[in-house]
A tleap script that builds the chain and sets N, CA, C and O, in Angstrom:
source leaprc.protein.ff14SB
mol = sequence {
  NMET GLU ARG ILE LYS LYS PHE ILE TYR VAL
  GLY ILE ILE ALA THR LEU VAL ASP TYR VAL
  VAL TYR SER LEU LEU VAL TYR ASN GLU ILE
  VAL SER TYR THR VAL ALA ILE ILE PHE GLY
  TYR SER ILE GLY PHE VAL ILE SER PHE PHE
  PHE THR ARG ASN TYR VAL PHE SER LYS ILE
  LYS ILE ASN ASN ILE HIE HIE GLU PHE PHE
  ILE ILE LEU LEU ILE SER ILE VAL GLY LEU
  LEU ILE ASN ILE GLY ILE VAL TYR ILE LEU
  ILE SER SER ASN ILE ASN SER TYR ILE ALA
  ARG ALA ILE ALA ILE LEU ILE VAL PHE PHE
  PHE ASN TYR PHE THR ARG LYS GLY PHE ILE
  TYR CALA
}
set mol.1.N position { 106.033 109.551 153.106 }
set mol.1.CA position { 107.412 109.911 152.816 }
set mol.1.C position { 108.275 109.855 154.082 }
set mol.1.O position { 109.449 109.485 154.034 }
set mol.2.N position { 107.675 110.226 155.200 }
set mol.2.CA position { 108.404 110.188 156.471 }
set mol.2.C position { 108.820 108.758 156.817 }
set mol.2.O position { 109.906 108.529 157.350 }
set mol.3.N position { 107.958 107.816 156.512 }
set mol.3.CA position { 108.234 106.412 156.811 }
set mol.3.C position { 109.438 105.902 156.021 }
set mol.3.O position { 110.281 105.185 156.560 }
set mol.4.N position { 109.514 106.269 154.756 }
set mol.4.CA position { 110.648 105.787 153.963 }
set mol.4.C position { 111.951 106.434 154.451 }
set mol.4.O position { 113.007 105.805 154.395 }
set mol.5.N position { 111.887 107.685 154.928 }
set mol.5.CA position { 113.079 108.319 155.502 }
set mol.5.C position { 113.551 107.539 156.728 }
set mol.5.O position { 114.743 107.275 156.887 }
set mol.6.N position { 112.609 107.176 157.585 }
set mol.6.CA position { 112.964 106.404 158.775 }
set mol.6.C position { 113.530 105.042 158.382 }
set mol.6.O position { 114.493 104.563 158.980 }
set mol.7.N position { 112.921 104.423 157.369 }
set mol.7.CA position { 113.420 103.131 156.903 }
set mol.7.C position { 114.833 103.277 156.341 }
set mol.7.O position { 115.667 102.387 156.509 }
set mol.8.N position { 115.094 104.383 155.686 }
set mol.8.CA position { 116.440 104.640 155.167 }
set mol.8.C position { 117.429 104.770 156.326 }
set mol.8.O position { 118.523 104.209 156.264 }
set mol.9.N position { 117.061 105.500 157.380 }
set mol.9.CA position { 117.958 105.654 158.538 }
set mol.9.C position { 118.257 104.305 159.186 }
set mol.9.O position { 119.405 103.991 159.498 }
set mol.10.N position { 117.207 103.517 159.383 }
set mol.10.CA position { 117.401 102.179 159.952 }
set mol.10.C position { 118.247 101.344 159.003 }
set mol.10.O position { 119.149 100.624 159.430 }
set mol.11.N position { 117.951 101.444 157.725 }
set mol.11.CA position { 118.714 100.709 156.726 }
set mol.11.C position { 120.183 101.091 156.711 }
set mol.11.O position { 121.051 100.239 156.521 }
set mol.12.N position { 120.459 102.366 156.910 }
set mol.12.CA position { 121.851 102.819 156.941 }
set mol.12.C position { 122.585 102.187 158.112 }
set mol.12.O position { 123.705 101.700 157.958 }
set mol.13.N position { 121.962 102.195 159.277 }
set mol.13.CA position { 122.594 101.602 160.464 }
set mol.13.C position { 122.826 100.106 160.249 }
set mol.13.O position { 123.935 99.611 160.450 }
set mol.14.N position { 121.781 99.390 159.841 }
set mol.14.CA position { 121.896 97.945 159.632 }
set mol.14.C position { 122.897 97.628 158.518 }
set mol.14.O position { 123.655 96.662 158.613 }
set mol.15.N position { 122.894 98.436 157.479 }
set mol.15.CA position { 123.795 98.221 156.354 }
set mol.15.C position { 125.244 98.479 156.743 }
set mol.15.O position { 126.140 97.743 156.331 }
set mol.16.N position { 125.474 99.507 157.524 }
set mol.16.CA position { 126.843 99.779 157.967 }
set mol.16.C position { 127.389 98.610 158.778 }
set mol.16.O position { 128.529 98.189 158.583 }
set mol.17.N position { 126.573 98.094 159.682 }
set mol.17.CA position { 126.998 96.937 160.464 }
set mol.17.C position { 127.241 95.745 159.545 }
set mol.17.O position { 128.269 95.075 159.645 }
set mol.18.N position { 126.297 95.485 158.655 }
set mol.18.CA position { 126.403 94.392 157.688 }
set mol.18.C position { 127.692 94.531 156.872 }
set mol.18.O position { 128.466 93.580 156.758 }
set mol.19.N position { 127.914 95.703 156.314 }
set mol.19.CA position { 129.047 95.909 155.415 }
set mol.19.C position { 130.386 95.837 156.157 }
set mol.19.O position { 131.368 95.331 155.615 }
set mol.20.N position { 130.424 96.337 157.382 }
set mol.20.CA position { 131.657 96.263 158.174 }
set mol.20.C position { 131.995 94.806 158.485 }
set mol.20.O position { 133.145 94.388 158.353 }
set mol.21.N position { 130.990 94.039 158.897 }
set mol.21.CA position { 131.223 92.614 159.168 }
set mol.21.C position { 131.702 91.918 157.900 }
set mol.21.O position { 132.691 91.185 157.924 }
set mol.22.N position { 131.001 92.149 156.796 }
set mol.22.CA position { 131.386 91.565 155.506 }
set mol.22.C position { 132.828 91.929 155.147 }
set mol.22.O position { 133.632 91.060 154.811 }
set mol.23.N position { 133.141 93.219 155.221 }
set mol.23.CA position { 134.469 93.699 154.830 }
set mol.23.C position { 135.573 93.107 155.694 }
set mol.23.O position { 136.617 92.702 155.182 }
set mol.24.N position { 135.347 93.056 156.997 }
set mol.24.CA position { 136.358 92.490 157.890 }
set mol.24.C position { 136.602 91.012 157.586 }
set mol.24.O position { 137.746 90.558 157.564 }
set mol.25.N position { 135.543 90.281 157.356 }
set mol.25.CA position { 135.687 88.857 157.074 }
set mol.25.C position { 136.371 88.606 155.727 }
set mol.25.O position { 137.209 87.712 155.610 }
set mol.26.N position { 136.012 89.394 154.716 }
set mol.26.CA position { 136.613 89.225 153.386 }
set mol.26.C position { 138.055 89.744 153.383 }
set mol.26.O position { 138.955 89.087 152.860 }
set mol.27.N position { 138.266 90.919 153.965 }
set mol.27.CA position { 139.599 91.516 153.957 }
set mol.27.C position { 140.619 90.626 154.671 }
set mol.27.O position { 141.746 90.460 154.205 }
set mol.28.N position { 140.212 90.065 155.794 }
set mol.28.CA position { 141.114 89.201 156.554 }
set mol.28.C position { 141.098 87.754 156.067 }
set mol.28.O position { 141.732 86.882 156.661 }
set mol.29.N position { 140.374 87.511 154.990 }
set mol.29.CA position { 140.266 86.183 154.373 }
set mol.29.C position { 139.885 85.107 155.382 }
set mol.29.O position { 140.421 83.999 155.371 }
set mol.30.N position { 138.938 85.466 156.260 }
set mol.30.CA position { 138.470 84.530 157.279 }
set mol.30.C position { 137.510 83.512 156.666 }
set mol.30.O position { 137.557 82.325 156.989 }
set mol.31.N position { 136.644 83.991 155.780 }
set mol.31.CA position { 135.681 83.125 155.093 }
set mol.31.C position { 135.527 83.629 153.659 }
set mol.31.O position { 136.036 84.694 153.311 }
set mol.32.N position { 134.827 82.865 152.837 }
set mol.32.CA position { 134.546 83.288 151.462 }
set mol.32.C position { 133.569 84.460 151.473 }
set mol.32.O position { 132.921 84.723 152.486 }
set mol.33.N position { 133.466 85.162 150.348 }
set mol.33.CA position { 132.552 86.304 150.303 }
set mol.33.C position { 131.103 85.879 150.523 }
set mol.33.O position { 130.321 86.642 151.090 }
set mol.34.N position { 130.732 84.682 150.088 }
set mol.34.CA position { 129.363 84.213 150.283 }
set mol.34.C position { 129.054 84.035 151.767 }
set mol.34.O position { 127.999 84.468 152.230 }
set mol.35.N position { 129.940 83.418 152.503 }
set mol.35.CA position { 129.740 83.227 153.938 }
set mol.35.C position { 129.771 84.584 154.653 }
set mol.35.O position { 129.009 84.812 155.592 }
set mol.36.N position { 130.651 85.474 154.206 }
set mol.36.CA position { 130.723 86.814 154.798 }
set mol.36.C position { 129.414 87.569 154.582 }
set mol.36.O position { 128.956 88.286 155.471 }
set mol.37.N position { 128.811 87.412 153.406 }
set mol.37.CA position { 127.511 88.039 153.143 }
set mol.37.C position { 126.481 87.507 154.131 }
set mol.37.O position { 125.710 88.281 154.699 }
set mol.38.N position { 126.460 86.215 154.336 }
set mol.38.CA position { 125.480 85.599 155.238 }
set mol.38.C position { 125.649 86.133 156.660 }
set mol.38.O position { 124.664 86.481 157.310 }
set mol.39.N position { 126.884 86.198 157.143 }
set mol.39.CA position { 127.117 86.716 158.495 }
set mol.39.C position { 126.690 88.173 158.617 }
set mol.39.O position { 125.931 88.533 159.517 }
set mol.40.N position { 127.179 89.001 157.712 }
set mol.40.CA position { 126.847 90.423 157.770 }
set mol.40.C position { 125.363 90.678 157.619 }
set mol.40.O position { 124.780 91.466 158.363 }
set mol.41.N position { 124.758 90.013 156.662 }
set mol.41.CA position { 123.333 90.185 156.390 }
set mol.41.C position { 122.495 89.744 157.594 }
set mol.41.O position { 121.496 90.386 157.922 }
set mol.42.N position { 122.891 88.670 158.242 }
set mol.42.CA position { 122.148 88.160 159.406 }
set mol.42.C position { 122.181 89.143 160.567 }
set mol.42.O position { 121.160 89.378 161.213 }
set mol.43.N position { 123.333 89.708 160.829 }
set mol.43.CA position { 123.432 90.685 161.910 }
set mol.43.C position { 122.637 91.938 161.553 }
set mol.43.O position { 121.930 92.486 162.399 }
set mol.44.N position { 122.748 92.388 160.316 }
set mol.44.CA position { 121.961 93.528 159.855 }
set mol.44.C position { 120.471 93.255 159.924 }
set mol.44.O position { 119.689 94.152 160.239 }
set mol.45.N position { 120.068 92.020 159.632 }
set mol.45.CA position { 118.656 91.633 159.694 }
set mol.45.C position { 118.089 91.820 161.099 }
set mol.45.O position { 117.007 92.385 161.261 }
set mol.46.N position { 118.801 91.358 162.096 }
set mol.46.CA position { 118.323 91.457 163.477 }
set mol.46.C position { 118.187 92.925 163.883 }
set mol.46.O position { 117.181 93.317 164.475 }
set mol.47.N position { 119.179 93.720 163.571 }
set mol.47.CA position { 119.123 95.151 163.880 }
set mol.47.C position { 117.943 95.793 163.163 }
set mol.47.O position { 117.175 96.543 163.765 }
set mol.48.N position { 117.806 95.500 161.890 }
set mol.48.CA position { 116.725 96.063 161.087 }
set mol.48.C position { 115.351 95.651 161.605 }
set mol.48.O position { 114.440 96.476 161.662 }
set mol.49.N position { 115.193 94.387 161.982 }
set mol.49.CA position { 113.895 93.908 162.457 }
set mol.49.C position { 113.414 94.721 163.656 }
set mol.49.O position { 112.286 95.214 163.666 }
set mol.50.N position { 114.256 94.855 164.643 }
set mol.50.CA position { 113.819 95.526 165.868 }
set mol.50.C position { 113.624 97.033 165.672 }
set mol.50.O position { 112.666 97.603 166.194 }
set mol.51.N position { 114.516 97.676 164.934 }
set mol.51.CA position { 114.349 99.108 164.698 }
set mol.51.C position { 113.156 99.388 163.786 }
set mol.51.O position { 112.405 100.333 164.026 }
set mol.52.N position { 112.977 98.582 162.752 }
set mol.52.CA position { 111.852 98.791 161.840 }
set mol.52.C position { 110.535 98.615 162.570 }
set mol.52.O position { 109.612 99.411 162.399 }
set mol.53.N position { 110.446 97.592 163.369 }
set mol.53.CA position { 109.217 97.295 164.109 }
set mol.53.C position { 108.886 98.403 165.106 }
set mol.53.O position { 107.719 98.756 165.278 }
set mol.54.N position { 109.897 98.947 165.755 }
set mol.54.CA position { 109.651 99.906 166.831 }
set mol.54.C position { 109.773 101.370 166.417 }
set mol.54.O position { 109.289 102.251 167.129 }
set mol.55.N position { 110.404 101.641 165.292 }
set mol.55.CA position { 110.673 103.027 164.923 }
set mol.55.C position { 110.028 103.441 163.597 }
set mol.55.O position { 109.575 104.579 163.467 }
set mol.56.N position { 109.978 102.550 162.624 }
set mol.56.CA position { 109.545 102.939 161.289 }
set mol.56.C position { 108.037 102.806 161.104 }
set mol.56.O position { 107.368 103.769 160.731 }
set mol.57.N position { 107.506 101.626 161.362 }
set mol.57.CA position { 106.092 101.358 161.086 }
set mol.57.C position { 105.295 101.349 162.384 }
set mol.57.O position { 105.627 100.623 163.322 }
set mol.58.N position { 104.251 102.152 162.431 }
set mol.58.CA position { 103.436 102.232 163.645 }
set mol.58.C position { 102.304 101.204 163.651 }
set mol.58.O position { 101.840 100.807 164.720 }
set mol.59.N position { 101.865 100.777 162.494 }
set mol.59.CA position { 100.781 99.807 162.409 }
set mol.59.C position { 101.313 98.501 161.831 }
set mol.59.O position { 101.949 98.479 160.776 }
set mol.60.N position { 101.040 97.426 162.542 }
set mol.60.CA position { 101.521 96.113 162.135 }
set mol.60.C position { 100.311 95.248 161.797 }
set mol.60.O position { 99.382 95.142 162.598 }
set mol.61.N position { 100.315 94.631 160.615 }
set mol.61.CA position { 99.190 93.814 160.172 }
set mol.61.C position { 99.114 92.481 160.910 }
set mol.61.O position { 98.045 91.876 160.984 }
set mol.62.N position { 100.224 92.023 161.450 }
set mol.62.CA position { 100.282 90.724 162.123 }
set mol.62.C position { 100.471 90.977 163.618 }
set mol.62.O position { 101.431 91.631 164.027 }
set mol.63.N position { 99.549 90.455 164.428 }
set mol.63.CA position { 99.589 90.731 165.863 }
set mol.63.C position { 100.607 89.886 166.619 }
set mol.63.O position { 101.076 90.299 167.680 }
set mol.64.N position { 100.950 88.742 166.110 }
set mol.64.CA position { 101.868 87.844 166.798 }
set mol.64.C position { 103.302 88.127 166.333 }
set mol.64.O position { 103.618 87.992 165.151 }
set mol.65.N position { 104.161 88.522 167.277 }
set mol.65.CA position { 105.546 88.889 166.924 }
set mol.65.C position { 106.300 87.711 166.319 }
set mol.65.O position { 107.176 87.909 165.478 }
set mol.66.N position { 105.970 86.480 166.737 }
set mol.66.CA position { 106.655 85.312 166.180 }
set mol.66.C position { 106.289 85.107 164.716 }
set mol.66.O position { 107.151 84.774 163.903 }
set mol.67.N position { 105.015 85.302 164.372 }
set mol.67.CA position { 104.600 85.206 162.973 }
set mol.67.C position { 105.225 86.329 162.155 }
set mol.67.O position { 105.701 86.111 161.041 }
set mol.68.N position { 105.218 87.518 162.715 }
set mol.68.CA position { 105.824 88.663 162.041 }
set mol.68.C position { 107.302 88.389 161.764 }
set mol.68.O position { 107.781 88.602 160.650 }
set mol.69.N position { 108.020 87.917 162.782 }
set mol.69.CA position { 109.442 87.629 162.635 }
set mol.69.C position { 109.667 86.568 161.566 }
set mol.69.O position { 110.576 86.697 160.746 }
set mol.70.N position { 108.851 85.525 161.569 }
set mol.70.CA position { 108.999 84.438 160.593 }
set mol.70.C position { 108.795 84.936 159.165 }
set mol.70.O position { 109.560 84.581 158.268 }
set mol.71.N position { 107.773 85.752 158.954 }
set mol.71.CA position { 107.509 86.265 157.605 }
set mol.71.C position { 108.636 87.191 157.162 }
set mol.71.O position { 109.073 87.130 156.013 }
set mol.72.N position { 109.107 88.043 158.060 }
set mol.72.CA position { 110.213 88.934 157.722 }
set mol.72.C position { 111.480 88.123 157.473 }
set mol.72.O position { 112.278 88.465 156.600 }
set mol.73.N position { 111.661 87.059 158.232 }
set mol.73.CA position { 112.807 86.186 158.012 }
set mol.73.C position { 112.753 85.568 156.615 }
set mol.73.O position { 113.769 85.507 155.922 }
set mol.74.N position { 111.573 85.113 156.203 }
set mol.74.CA position { 111.427 84.554 154.849 }
set mol.74.C position { 111.733 85.600 153.779 }
set mol.74.O position { 112.433 85.316 152.806 }
set mol.75.N position { 111.208 86.807 153.963 }
set mol.75.CA position { 111.488 87.903 153.030 }
set mol.75.C position { 112.989 88.172 152.993 }
set mol.75.O position { 113.569 88.377 151.927 }
set mol.76.N position { 113.603 88.168 154.164 }
set mol.76.CA position { 115.038 88.451 154.245 }
set mol.76.C position { 115.884 87.350 153.623 }
set mol.76.O position { 116.937 87.625 153.047 }
set mol.77.N position { 115.435 86.118 153.734 }
set mol.77.CA position { 116.165 85.020 153.082 }
set mol.77.C position { 116.130 85.197 151.570 }
set mol.77.O position { 117.138 84.980 150.896 }
set mol.78.N position { 114.981 85.588 151.034 }
set mol.78.CA position { 114.897 85.876 149.598 }
set mol.78.C position { 115.839 87.029 149.263 }
set mol.78.O position { 116.562 86.973 148.268 }
set mol.79.N position { 115.831 88.077 150.093 }
set mol.79.CA position { 116.742 89.200 149.886 }
set mol.79.C position { 118.195 88.778 149.937 }
set mol.79.O position { 119.019 89.259 149.160 }
set mol.80.N position { 118.507 87.873 150.858 }
set mol.80.CA position { 119.870 87.354 150.979 }
set mol.80.C position { 120.279 86.603 149.709 }
set mol.80.O position { 121.389 86.777 149.206 }
set mol.81.N position { 119.382 85.778 149.206 }
set mol.81.CA position { 119.680 85.033 147.969 }
set mol.81.C position { 119.858 85.967 146.777 }
set mol.81.O position { 120.732 85.754 145.936 }
set mol.82.N position { 119.028 86.998 146.711 }
set mol.82.CA position { 119.179 88.003 145.653 }
set mol.82.C position { 120.537 88.687 145.800 }
set mol.82.O position { 121.253 88.896 144.821 }
set mol.83.N position { 120.873 89.028 147.035 }
set mol.83.CA position { 122.138 89.685 147.341 }
set mol.83.C position { 123.324 88.837 146.886 }
set mol.83.O position { 124.216 89.329 146.195 }
set mol.84.N position { 123.330 87.576 147.272 }
set mol.84.CA position { 124.418 86.673 146.887 }
set mol.84.C position { 124.484 86.536 145.362 }
set mol.84.O position { 125.569 86.546 144.782 }
set mol.85.N position { 123.328 86.408 144.721 }
set mol.85.CA position { 123.291 86.282 143.266 }
set mol.85.C position { 123.860 87.501 142.563 }
set mol.85.O position { 124.629 87.369 141.611 }
set mol.86.N position { 123.489 88.678 143.023 }
set mol.86.CA position { 124.001 89.910 142.418 }
set mol.86.C position { 125.516 90.002 142.597 }
set mol.86.O position { 126.240 90.314 141.651 }
set mol.87.N position { 125.988 89.731 143.808 }
set mol.87.CA position { 127.430 89.792 144.065 }
set mol.87.C position { 128.168 88.775 143.191 }
set mol.87.O position { 129.211 89.086 142.615 }
set mol.88.N position { 127.631 87.579 143.096 }
set mol.88.CA position { 128.259 86.547 142.266 }
set mol.88.C position { 128.370 86.999 140.812 }
set mol.88.O position { 129.427 86.878 140.193 }
set mol.89.N position { 127.278 87.515 140.279 }
set mol.89.CA position { 127.267 87.963 138.879 }
set mol.89.C position { 128.255 89.114 138.668 }
set mol.89.O position { 128.992 89.136 137.682 }
set mol.90.N position { 128.263 90.061 139.597 }
set mol.90.CA position { 129.149 91.212 139.438 }
set mol.90.C position { 130.618 90.832 139.602 }
set mol.90.O position { 131.471 91.319 138.859 }
set mol.91.N position { 130.917 89.972 140.564 }
set mol.91.CA position { 132.306 89.517 140.725 }
set mol.91.C position { 132.742 88.722 139.494 }
set mol.91.O position { 133.883 88.838 139.048 }
set mol.92.N position { 131.833 87.916 138.950 }
set mol.92.CA position { 132.142 87.163 137.726 }
set mol.92.C position { 132.397 88.091 136.543 }
set mol.92.O position { 133.058 87.713 135.576 }
set mol.93.N position { 131.866 89.308 136.630 }
set mol.93.CA position { 132.077 90.315 135.586 }
set mol.93.C position { 133.276 91.205 135.899 }
set mol.93.O position { 133.427 92.286 135.330 }
set mol.94.N position { 134.126 90.735 136.813 }
set mol.94.CA position { 135.354 91.434 137.195 }
set mol.94.C position { 135.122 92.752 137.925 }
set mol.94.O position { 135.933 93.672 137.818 }
set mol.95.N position { 134.034 92.846 138.656 }
set mol.95.CA position { 133.799 94.016 139.507 }
set mol.95.C position { 134.305 93.670 140.899 }
set mol.95.O position { 134.091 92.564 141.395 }
set mol.96.N position { 134.971 94.620 141.514 }
set mol.96.CA position { 135.515 94.473 142.856 }
set mol.96.C position { 134.434 93.983 143.816 }
set mol.96.O position { 133.288 94.425 143.731 }
set mol.97.N position { 134.787 93.072 144.730 }
set mol.97.CA position { 133.793 92.475 145.630 }
set mol.97.C position { 133.142 93.497 146.550 }
set mol.97.O position { 131.974 93.340 146.905 }
set mol.98.N position { 133.864 94.540 146.945 }
set mol.98.CA position { 133.289 95.574 147.818 }
set mol.98.C position { 132.269 96.426 147.060 }
set mol.98.O position { 131.220 96.782 147.597 }
set mol.99.N position { 132.587 96.741 145.820 }
set mol.99.CA position { 131.643 97.499 144.986 }
set mol.99.C position { 130.437 96.636 144.654 }
set mol.99.O position { 129.301 97.109 144.692 }
set mol.100.N position { 130.681 95.375 144.329 }
set mol.100.CA position { 129.582 94.451 144.026 }
set mol.100.C position { 128.627 94.346 145.216 }
set mol.100.O position { 127.407 94.355 145.053 }
set mol.101.N position { 129.198 94.247 146.396 }
set mol.101.CA position { 128.378 94.140 147.611 }
set mol.101.C position { 127.577 95.406 147.847 }
set mol.101.O position { 126.412 95.329 148.237 }
set mol.102.N position { 128.168 96.564 147.621 }
set mol.102.CA position { 127.463 97.836 147.796 }
set mol.102.C position { 126.286 97.943 146.823 }
set mol.102.O position { 125.208 98.396 147.208 }
set mol.103.N position { 126.480 97.537 145.591 }
set mol.103.CA position { 125.398 97.556 144.594 }
set mol.103.C position { 124.272 96.607 145.022 }
set mol.103.O position { 123.094 96.959 144.952 }
set mol.104.N position { 124.641 95.421 145.458 }
set mol.104.CA position { 123.638 94.441 145.886 }
set mol.104.C position { 122.846 94.959 147.082 }
set mol.104.O position { 121.628 94.791 147.140 }
set mol.105.N position { 123.519 95.578 148.021 }
set mol.105.CA position { 122.845 96.125 149.207 }
set mol.105.C position { 121.805 97.161 148.783 }
set mol.105.O position { 120.688 97.163 149.300 }
set mol.106.N position { 122.155 98.020 147.866 }
set mol.106.CA position { 121.228 99.066 147.417 }
set mol.106.C position { 119.987 98.458 146.763 }
set mol.106.O position { 118.867 98.888 147.038 }
set mol.107.N position { 120.179 97.482 145.917 }
set mol.107.CA position { 119.043 96.842 145.240 }
set mol.107.C position { 118.150 96.112 146.242 }
set mol.107.O position { 116.926 96.227 146.180 }
set mol.108.N position { 118.746 95.374 147.150 }
set mol.108.CA position { 117.977 94.594 148.117 }
set mol.108.C position { 117.279 95.492 149.134 }
set mol.108.O position { 116.250 95.106 149.688 }
set mol.109.N position { 117.818 96.678 149.387 }
set mol.109.CA position { 117.157 97.635 150.271 }
set mol.109.C position { 115.731 97.906 149.794 }
set mol.109.O position { 114.783 97.842 150.577 }
set mol.110.N position { 115.590 98.209 148.508 }
set mol.110.CA position { 114.262 98.507 147.968 }
set mol.110.C position { 113.362 97.278 147.976 }
set mol.110.O position { 112.167 97.391 148.249 }
set mol.111.N position { 113.911 96.123 147.686 }
set mol.111.CA position { 113.144 94.877 147.777 }
set mol.111.C position { 112.598 94.701 149.194 }
set mol.111.O position { 111.415 94.409 149.370 }
set mol.112.N position { 113.450 94.875 150.203 }
set mol.112.CA position { 113.032 94.709 151.596 }
set mol.112.C position { 111.964 95.712 152.003 }
set mol.112.O position { 110.989 95.351 152.662 }
set mol.113.N position { 112.139 96.953 151.618 }
set mol.113.CA position { 111.162 97.981 152.004 }
set mol.113.C position { 109.779 97.660 151.445 }
set mol.113.O position { 108.797 97.628 152.186 }
set mol.114.N position { 109.707 97.426 150.154 }
set mol.114.CA position { 108.401 97.241 149.525 }
set mol.114.C position { 107.738 95.919 149.912 }
set mol.114.O position { 106.512 95.860 150.009 }
set mol.115.N position { 108.504 94.876 150.132 }
set mol.115.CA position { 107.877 93.623 150.562 }
set mol.115.C position { 107.407 93.721 152.014 }
set mol.115.O position { 106.328 93.232 152.345 }
set mol.116.N position { 108.196 94.341 152.873 }
set mol.116.CA position { 107.739 94.521 154.265 }
set mol.116.C position { 106.512 95.410 154.328 }
set mol.116.O position { 105.558 95.111 155.047 }
set mol.117.N position { 106.535 96.489 153.586 }
set mol.117.CA position { 105.398 97.405 153.582 }
set mol.117.C position { 104.160 96.706 153.035 }
set mol.117.O position { 103.055 96.928 153.531 }
set mol.118.N position { 104.328 95.880 152.036 }
set mol.118.CA position { 103.196 95.208 151.415 }
set mol.118.C position { 102.615 94.062 152.243 }
set mol.118.O position { 101.400 93.867 152.263 }
set mol.119.N position { 103.476 93.303 152.926 }
set mol.119.CA position { 103.013 92.103 153.612 }
set mol.119.C position { 102.890 92.232 155.123 }
set mol.119.O position { 102.077 91.536 155.731 }
set mol.120.N position { 103.671 93.098 155.740 }
set mol.120.CA position { 103.736 93.117 157.203 }
set mol.120.C position { 103.154 94.387 157.809 }
set mol.120.O position { 102.351 94.328 158.740 }
set mol.121.N position { 103.559 95.523 157.282 }
set mol.121.CA position { 103.248 96.787 157.925 }
set mol.121.C position { 102.257 97.606 157.107 }
set mol.121.O position { 102.231 97.543 155.877 }
set mol.122.N position { 101.457 98.362 157.811 }
set mol.122.CA position { 100.457 99.208 157.159 }
set mol.122.C position { 100.993 100.614 156.950 }
set mol.122.O position { 100.289 101.470 156.413 }
savepdb mol mol.pdb
quit
């Protein structure tokens, strides 16, 4: 239970950065919401990777950091695609893009936790 609390704290930090980047890009109409998701999610991914590796999980199943990073990157790309899909569906259903993004972030949070715990960390 302690581990999931730590993952939530890391997730909150990474998500806040992700969401702020997304919101600034969408609000200022710098890029489309899809591109804004990619930028925000990518920055959040890097923050999450380093904090999760060093703060949340004490035992790592993969000894090589490059392999670990690659597998987490693949998991995160799937999470990103899920995120974009959820936002697209919700926006198509006339839900505000900020609310749609918040819902997608919450769903993908659980996907990321359980896949990382299952494949990378003990």
